[in-house]
N, C-alpha and C positions, 0 to 999 in steps of 0.2 A: 314308348321309347324311354329307356333309362338314362340317367345323367351320363354314364360312361359312354353310351352310344353318341350322345350329343357332343361330348368332348372330342370324340374321334373325328368328327367332321370339321370342327372349328380350326381355322388357320388364322393367325394374326396377319395383318398387312405386311409386317416385316418378314414373315415366313414366305409369303408370296414373292416379295422382292428377292429374297435370297434364292428361292427355288426357280424362279422364272425370269425376272428382270435382269439381275446381275449376270447370270450365265449368258444371256443374249447380248448384254452390253459387252462383257468380256470377249465373247466370240467376235463381235463386230470390231472391237479394238484390235484383236489379233489379226483379223482379215485386212484391216486398214494398214497395219504395220507391215504385214507381209506383202500384200498386193500393191498398194499405192506407194509405200515407202521402201519396199524391197529389202526389208530387214530379214536376217537369218533367224530361223526358229530358236536357236540357242540364245541369240541376242534378245529376242522378244521375251523368252522365258526369264532371263536375268532381269530385264527391265520391269516385268510385271510381277516378279517374285513367285513364279509358278514353274513347273517342270517343263522340259522340252516335249515330253510325251503329251502333256496337257495341251501345249500349243499345237502339236500335230493333230490331236483330237478335235480342237476347235476348227482347224483348217479343213479337216476331212468331214466336218459337220456331224461327227459322232458324239459331240459334246456341245451343249449350248446352242443347238441348231434350230430351235423352234422358230420357224419363219412366221408362224401365227403371232408370236409375241412381237417380233420386229415390225410386222405389218400393222399390228394393232397400235403400236407405239413408235411412230416414225422418228420421234425425238431420240430414240436409242442411237440411231445412226449419226445424228447431229452431235450428240455427246461423245460417241465413239471417235468421230473425226477430230473433235476438239482434244480429247485425251491423247490420241495418236500424235497429233501435231505437237502437243506439249512434251510427249516422250521423245520425239525426234529432236525437238529443240533442246533437250538435255535437262528438262525439269526432273527433280527428284520425285519419288512416289509421294512424299509428303506434300508436295506442291500440287500435283494433279489429283490427289485424293479428294480435294475440295470439289472437283467437278463430279466425282462419283456421288458425293453427298448431295450436291445440287440436283443431279439427275434423279436420285432416289426421291427427294422431296417433290420435285416437279412431276414425276410420273405418278407418285402416290396421290397427288392432288387431282389427277385426271379422272374424269367421270368413268372412262372405260376401265381404269384400274379398280375403281370402287365397285363397278359391276362385276368384274372378274373376281374380286375378293368375295363379294356377296354370294356368287355362284359356288366358288371353291369352298366356302365355309358353310354353305347351306343355311344362310341367315336371311331372314326377311326383316326389312326395316333397319338394317345396320347402317350407321353413318360414321363409323369410327375413322374412316379414311379422310373425312372432312375436318377432323379435329387435329 
């Protein structure tokens, strides 16, 4: 295998967070705001800084719908609930962004995340998630 082939398989932990964890977290927040807090899609979109169409896609499970991710990382629902409560309480994005960063750090330190990264990147002996 040439070097270019190896690069094709490599994903950084951050790429995995952006591609898998954050969409699942955002979908969970949208579902909390809509279901539990009865917010309208347009209001959710404004509060999250996304389009109403994106909110609709999260609710219909056509976006960020990986139940495997939320099942593998139950903390996602806990963080989503916290973020939704903060949004309903009127916190600005800049206040609840800290929870997103905390969720990212926490989930990245989870052994299951490290295993997922190792598989997604086709790396043996990788321990970058622990650093």
